[in-house]
C-alpha positions as a printed Julia matrix, in Angstrom:
51×3 Matrix{Float64}:
 -1.25   -1.44   19.93
 -3.36   -3.47   22.35
 -5.68   -4.46   19.52
 -2.67   -5.66   17.54
 -1.5    -7.88   20.39
 -4.99   -9.29   20.93
 -5.37  -10.05   17.22
 -1.96  -11.72   17.11
 -2.81  -13.98   20.04
 -6.26  -14.68   18.61
 -4.79  -16.73   15.77
 -5.95  -16.74   12.17
 -5.28  -13.58   10.17
 -3.7   -10.89   12.31
 -3.96   -7.15   11.87
 -0.18   -7.05   11.46
 -0.39   -9.51    8.57
 -3.09   -7.44    6.93
 -1.04   -4.27    7.38
  2.06   -5.77    5.8
 -0.08   -6.67    2.79
 -2.03   -3.42    2.59
  0.72   -0.89    3.3
  2.74   -1.53    0.11
 -0.47   -1.19   -1.91
 -1.36    2.05   -0.14
  2.13    3.38   -0.79
  1.8     2.4    -4.46
 -1.59    4.09   -4.71
 -0.25    7.22   -3.01
  2.72    7.28   -5.4
  0.34    6.87   -8.35
 -1.92    9.72   -7.26
  1.08   11.94   -6.52
  2.58   11.15   -9.94
 -0.83   11.71  -11.54
 -1.04   15.18  -10.01
  2.19   16.07  -11.76
  0.85   14.7   -15.04
  2.97   11.56  -15.1
  1.82    7.98  -14.64
  4.31    5.21  -14.05
  3.34    2.13  -16.05
  4.2    -1.47  -15.05
  6.89   -1.46  -17.74
  8.71    1.33  -15.93
  7.9     3.84  -18.67
  6.36    7.21  -17.92
  3.22    8.32  -19.67
  1.64   11.77  -19.76
  3.21   15.25  -19.44
């Protein structure tokens, strides 16, 4: 947490900003791999492919 505070006071791009951007993508990727393991892939259109 100290690194976060230092980065936030350092100005520019903070770690927190990066995390807020990266976390949703990680969650999406995790959901995709989990869905892929069960043989289903969620497409951008909301349709499921596979089985």
